Phi, psi and omega in degrees: 000012175273084191263355179201162182302327179294330177295322179298318180291321178298315181298317180300320181293318180297313182297319179299313178299316179304318182290325178295317176294324180293326183293330189231068177282154179225150181284172185303133181060019172239018188276048188289315179290324174297322176298315180301315182294321175300312180298323180292315181295314180300319178300314177297331178274353179079028180258129180290141183206161174214160175285147180209150178052040174072299185242013181258179179217137178242131182222163180219141173236120184257138174279182186276351183230153174294153180175193182286179179231132172238136180260135172247129188241139167234153170266158186233350190269156174259188183240155176281074183223137174274116184288139180265139180288135175231177176297338187266325196262009185304328185275344184223018179299153186300134177268350181263108188302131180079003181230142187210139164282084186252018181224014174089001186293333174295320178288325180297315179299313185296320179295325179290324173295321177299316177299317180301318179297319176297321177293323177293333179295327179215101184265020178278064179219156175279151170083205188224143170259117176261126179255122180247113171261095193263131178278170163057048175284338192276349180230128174300143007278002177089157181284345183298322179298323178294315178303314181297311182302329183263016171089014182295338178256009181296128178079004182272136180261336180202162183220146181218137174224165182216144182226136177274125181225153176261018179272000169211165194296156186302131177083350176280159183237139175245133180235158171202118174287148178078204181301125184241314180235153191278162166286154176239134185222142183238138174235142181228128184233134171247111172270123186250114177250215176223121183279165179168184180289140187292343178279353181235065183297335179293342183259005183237161164238112191279107179287340179293313178298321178300317177298314181298314178298319179302310184294321178297322184278332188295313185298312177293329174298319176292327181295336179290335183254333191232141170289142186299337182279000182266351183198160163231145179219140178205155177258122183260347179200135169234129187219130176174148175086159180213346187237137187293334187244028178228132169285125181283167179277327181222157170223136178257142180233129179235129181206181180211164174211155185229138184220169178250001179202158186290328179298315178296320177303314181295321177296319177293319175307309185293321183291323174303310183295320179296322178294320176296317179298321178294322180293316177302315181294322181299319188262007181290144182229150176285162176113143184297332182290348180254009185304127179081358183243151351287165173209178182214154168246130180238128178231117179247125179248114174275111185269240184293140175286172172299133177275118183240113176284138179298123184299315181294317179298317182293321181294322179290321177298317178301314179296318183292318178300315179296324178289314187274331182231072184296338179277353185278135172278117181243127174257106188282345182227059178299145183298140176303147184239139177280003169295157180232155185208132183281001168301337175308326182296318175303316185289345173280346184256314181226155180289158178168202186209147170243124187254140175260123180249115183288142180228006183290120180222099182300318181299324181271357182077020182262087183227352182288144182286163174304143179080006172280149176289351178247014181296143178208170184240135167285105192291349174297337181282346186294321177291327177297310180297323181297315180289333175292313176307307187296313184295314184290318180293321178296318182292325179294318182297327183273334185224054185299332181294338176290329189263338188254132179296140181293000000 
C-alpha cells in the first residue's frame, strides 16, 4: 500500500510514533504522560482537543461542509508486564519497568494519528471526524463508560475501532457481523468454614475441601446446561490458610467466565450459586459450635458487554474494503473470540464496527499472542490500518445511508 513517496514519509512518521508510545507505556487511568504526548501531537497538527475521562483525549476534525459525525477510537493503556528483550525490540523496548504495550495499543494510537494527517491533507469532506483516545481499556468497567458519560459520543452517528491481533496473518483484516467478542464476568467467593488443628477434623469445617468440591462440581454442572462453545470459565486464584497443620477458617476463590449472550451469563450465575448451596449443605454439622457455618459470600461482577458489530455497517465495510483495497485479504466471517473489549459499550449507543487487523508474520518471528511479554507488531501493517481508517470514515461521511440500517 506504499503507492507514493508521501506514503513512505507518512509511514515513517507513524512507525516513529508507535515506537515512542511503546517506550513509555502507562497503566490504566495512569496515562498522564501519554495524554500529554497525545495533546502535544494534536497541537502540532492544529487539531482542537480536550481532556476526557481523566487521562483520555477527545479531538475533532471538521470538513468544509455540514454532515454526519463518525468517531474513531483508540485505546491508550499498557499492561502490568515486564517486557522481554528480543532481536526486534532493542531500540524501542519499554523504559517503564514492569509495564508494557503488549496488546497493540501503541499501534492503535499511531494509526489514528496517521488517519488524522490524511484528513488534514484534504478537508473537502462533509461532517466531522471525532478522535477518541480512550484510557483504561484493560480493566473493567473500562474507560469507555467514562468517555460516554462525559459526552464523548454526543452528536456521533457511527463509531469505528480497530485492534491488532496475531490470530491471522500480517496485513489481513477480519470482520464479523453481529456478536464478535465476548462479555467478561468475574466471580469472587469466600467460603467460610471453621478452623482448628488438622488432627481434629471432627472439630473443624474444612473450607479447602469445600473449595475443591465446588470446583470439581461446577464444570460438569455447567455441561448439563450449556454447549462448550457458548462459554469459557476458569479459576485464576485459590487462596487460604497459612499454617501446615491448621485447617483455615476461610478460602477465597477468584475466577472469570465469558459468554456471547445474556441467557448464557444468567445460567452460569445461577449454576455457581446452586453449586455453592449444595456444598454448604454437604458440609453442615450439628452442634452449637458450628452454628451458622459453613457459609459463603459470592460477588459477581458483570464487566464488558458482548461486542456486537452492526450487520449493515459491517457488510458495507466489507464491500468498500474489497473495492478500495483489492490486494487486501479480508475475512468477512472471522470466528467469534472469547476476548473482550470495552469498545462494546460504544456499539450499544451508536452503530459501527470493530475490525481485527492481523499482525502474525512467521518470517519475522512475530507470532506471540497479545499480552505476551514478547508480543510485537509487524510495523508494515500500520500504514494499512491508517488507510483503512481514513478510507472507511471518509466513505461513511459521504454515503452514510449505505452504512446505517433504515
